[in-house]
N, C-alpha and C positions, 0 to 999 in steps of 0.2 A: 619171161619167166613167171610162173604162177606164184602167188603168195601162199605160204603154208597156212593151214588152218590154225586159227588162234585158239589156244586152249582156254577152256572156261575155268579160270582159277579164281579163288576167293579174292575179293578186293577189300583192303583195309577199311574199317568204318570211317566215315566222314561225317561231320556235323550236318552236311547237306542231306544225308540219308535219314536224318531224324525229323524231317519236315513231313507233315501229314497228308495233304491233298494238293492238287495242282492249280496254280493261278497263272496269270499271263507271264510272270517272271520265272516260272518253272518251280515255284514253291507250292507246297500243298496248302489247301484252304480248309477252314473249319466249316461246320454245317451252316453257320449263320450266313455265309456267303453263297451257299447253294440255295437256300430258301429265302429269297429276298423279293423286292418289289418287281424286279424284272421277271422272276419266275411266276409271280402272281399274274402279271399282265399276260404272259404267254399262256397260262392256263385259262384265263378269261377268253383270250382269242380262240383257243382250241374249242372251248365250250360253245362259243358263238357259232363257229364253223360247223361243229357237229350238230348243234341245235337247228340251224337253218337247213342242213342236209336232211335231217330226220323229218323236219316239218314239210319239206318239199317231196319227200319220198312217197311213192304210191303204195302206202302200207295201211292195212286195217289194224290200227293200234288196239282197238277194243278186242278184236279176236286174239291178237298176240297176248294181251294182258290176261284174257280169260284162260288161255292155255297155261300160262305161267302160274296163275292162281290154283289151277287144278293139278299141278305137278305133284308127283308122289314124294312126300316129304322124306321118307326113309332113304330113297335112292339119292335124293339131293344131298342129304347129310352124308351119305356114303361117298359122294363125289367130293365133298369138302374134306372128308377124312383122307381120301386118297391124295388129294392135292397137297395137303399139309404134311402128309407122310413123305412126299417127294422132297420136302425141304431137308429131311433127315438124310436122305440119299445124297442130295446135293452138298450138304455140309460134310458128310464123310468123304466125298470125292474131293472137296476143297482141302480138307485136312491132309489127304494123300498128296495133293499138289504142293501144299506147303512143305510137307515132309520131304518130297522130292527136291525142293528148292533149299533144303537145309534148315527149315524152320518148323520143327515138329511142335504141334500145339494140341492140347486136349480138344475133344470134339464138341462137348456141350457149350462152352463159351463162344464157339463160332456160330451157333445156331441163331441167336438174336442179331448178330452182325449181318449174316446173310439175309435174314428177314427184313431188316431195316434197309438194306441195299435195294431189295425189291420194292419196298415202299417208296424210296426216293426216286427210283426209276419210273414209278407210276405217277408221280406228281411233278417231276422235273424233267424237261427234255434233255436230249444229248447224252443219255445214258450216264448221268452224273452219279447215279447210285453205285456204279462200279468204282468211281473215284472215292466216293464216301466210304465204301467198304474197305478200301486201302487205308483211308484215314482212321477208321475204327480199329482195324487190325494193328496199326501202329500205336494208337492211343491205349487200347485195352489189352492187347496181347504182345506188345513190344516187338512186332514184326516190322522190319524196315519197310516203309511205305512203298518205295519203288519196287522192292522185291515182291511185296504182296500184290501190287498192281500187275506185275509180270505173271503171277499165277492166275490172276483173274482173266488176263488176256488169253492165256493158254486154255483156261476153262471155256471161254467164249468160242475159241476156235474148235475145241473138241466138240462142243455142243453143235456148232454149225456143220462140221464135217459129218458127224453121225446123223444129224437131222437130214441133211441132203441125201445121204446114202439110203436112209429109211424112206425118204420121200420118193426117190427114184424107184426103189423096190415096190413100194405100195402102188405107185403110178403104173408100173409094169403089170402088176397083178390086176388092177382095176381096168386099165385101158388096153392092155396087151400091146398093140402096135401104133395106136394113135391117141394122143392126149388132147383134151379140149384146149382151145386157144387161151382160156382164162388162166391156165396154169403155166403156160410157157414163160411169161415174164418172171414169175417167181423162181422157176428152175434156172433160167439164165442168170438172174441176179445172184442167187445162192451159189451156183457153181463158180461164178466169177469172183465172188468174195472169198470162197474157200481157196481157190487157186492163188489169189493174192496173199491170203494169210499164210498158206504153206510156203510160198516163195519168200515171204518176209522172215519166217522162222529159219528157213535155209540160209538166208543172208546173215541173220543174227548168229546162227550157230557157226558159220564160217568166219565170223569176226570181220566181215568186210567193212571198210571205212574207218579202221582204227587210227590210221595216221591223221585223218581229218578230225576225228573226234578228240584226239589228244591236243588239238589246237584250242579246244574249248576250255573255259575255266574249269579248274579241278573239281569244284563242287558239282558242276553239270556232268562231267565225265564220270565221276563216281556214282552219281545217281543213275546214269544210263547203264553202267556196268552192273549195278545191282538189279536193275530192271531186266537186263539181258539174261543174267543168270537165272532170275526168277522165272522168266518165260521159257527159256530153252530147257532148263533142268526139270521143269514141270512135266515134260513128256516122257519121263522115265516110267517104267512099269505100265506100259500101254495095255497089256493083257488084262489088267484090273480096271483101268480107267475107262476103256472102251465099253465093256459090259455095263459098268455103272451108268455111263452116259446113255446107253440104249435103254436101261431100266427107267431112267428119268423120263425119256420120251414115251416109253410104254405106259408109264403112270399118267402122263398128260393125256394120252389117248384113252386110258381107262376112265379118267375123269369126264371126258367128253361123252364117252359111251354111257356112263351112268346118268348124265344130264339128258341125253337123248331118250333113254329108257324111262326116265322120270316123267318125260313129256309124252310118252306113249308112241314114240316114233322109232323104236328099236328095230322093228321088222323091216324098216325101209333102208337100213344101212348095214353093210357087212363090216367085218373087222378091218379089212384093208382100207375101206372107204373112211371109216372112223379115224384110222391112223393118218390117212392122207389129209383129212380136214384139220385134225389137231396140229399136224406139222405145219401146214400152211398158216394157221393162226399164230403158231409160235414164231414162224419166220417173219411175219408181219410185225411182231413186237420188237424186232431188232432195228426197225427204222428209227433213226435217232431224232427225227424232227418232232415227233409227237410223244408226250409222256405216256409210257406203257402202250404205245400204238393206239391210243384212244381214238375211236372213230374209224380208223383204217382197218383194225382187226375185225371189228363188227361187220363192216361192209364186205371185207374179204371173206369172212365166214359165211355170210348170207349168200354171196355169189357162188362160192364153192359148193355149199349145201344144195343150192338150186341146180347148178350145172352138173355136179358129180353125183349127188345123191338123188336127184329128181324130186326133191322135197318142195312143197309150195312155199312161196315167199313169206307168208305170214308164219308158217310153221318154222321156217329157217330163222326168221327173226327171233322168235321165242327161244329157240335153241341157243342162238348167239348171245342174247341178253342174259339168259339164265346161266350160261357157262361163264360169261364175263362177270357176272355178279360174284363168282368165286375167284377167278384168276385176276380180276382187277378190283372190284368193289370190296371184297373181304380183305385183300392185301392192303388197301388203303386204310380200312377200319382197324385191322389188327396191327398193321405196321405202324400206324400213328401212335398207338399205345406203347408199343415196344420202343419206338423212336423217343417218345417222351420220357420213358423210364431210363433208357440209356443216357439221354442228354442230361437228365437231372442228376444221375449218378456220376457224370464226368465233372470233376471239380473245375470251377471257372478259372482258377489260376493256372491249371494245366492247359486249358484252351488258349489262354493269353500267352503263356510261355511258348506254345507251339507256333503262334502267329507272329511272335516277335514284336517288332515296332510297327507293324503294318497298321495303317489308319482304320 
């Protein structure tokens, strides 16, 4: 006999829901535990790997640097403007996800929270910026952290599903019936993760495993239920969320197009090719082992620009570096300032109260 679908009913608040980020014991952690010596060592290791790879790569650095210095400043600034305008679209979408989960909040206070989460993702591996966003949502906007994290997981799945859909459409336009081998691993990995994510949402919506979950401590069960409602309820109003997500990826493509034109290579790539390259770069940033996909994104962009766009390796490198100066370098610079401002404005006693008696 089949189990009936478990209704998604509100769960009474529990002290466990008031914890801000996640540690090994299931509690949330403050930013001081995200940015520590281990993080610094991982960044040094990544920098060494990337440095050695660049040193050994058969690249004319002088030519690439000359191209970057001669880029059209107006188009480069326009690319920066488009990129940061996309944060407003992303914030509005997150506000809708929170509203769907029963946590309606004003839009503007969410902007710096989102900005800082991107910064943390650029300097810390394992996508810890998403955890930190849930922490800040709890601390600054009084959103239960587990529910906030559920909306962020839903957002990530929306991003990936729309990204893969657009990637397949762009690939069909560019290649018609035969895609180059360099793209096949990206497509397989993306489709696999999409399928796993959709299946997980289906299991959560059906409420499977409730009997086992109720054997867990009450605090853990309440936290999971809050996370489950935040995730599943976020997918309401898809006719609005899907176009907003498509707009985000369209703006990513527009940023890359402006960078390409700033370097004088606009005639070499069509709209579908630009969209394809931008989406592949975005897909590579989801790899959790590297902060912000550092090194992997640049190499992937160069490979796709050469194989898909037919651009020379030096020109492809200049495009990748100039584009990443916006999507990585500027995020680190601007995000560090916003992070410092938010961290200074958070009272120390609030941070201590949230971490309890943890050493």
